[in-house]
Residue, then its C-alpha position, 0 to 999 in steps of 0.5 A: x368987735x370979732x368976737x361979738x359979730x361971731x356971737x351973735x352970729x351963733x344966737x341968729x342960729x340958734x334963733x332962727x332953729x328955735x322958730x323953724x322948731x314951733x313954727x312947724x310945732x304950730x303947723x302940724x296942730x292948728x293943720x289938723x283943723x286948716x289942711x293947707x296950714x300943714x302943707x309941707x315939703x321935704x328935703x333931706x337925705x334918706x335913711x342909709x343903712x350899714x350893715x357890718x355884721x357886728x354893727x349897724x349904721x344908719x344915716x339920714x336926715x329930713x326936714x320938713x317944712x311947712x307954711x308956720x315954719x317960714x313964719x316961724x323963722x321970719x318971725x326969728x329973724x326980727x325978733x334977731x333984728x330989734x334984740 
């Protein structure tokens, strides 16, 4: 039973991520027609660059969540519970 619960947790995370991506995409497309839908919040770390002469490394992570992203996550969670 423990193996099944680990598998379902990974499946849930993948499904939630897919819901987030699809929701963000729909929010950006429909936000052109309804501006309230494209309003979102940015979370993350701004990019940091390390230049050591021979190599330049840039690290950063930003996540923008809009209204449809949250709806996509909720729909994905409901689908997960139904499966």
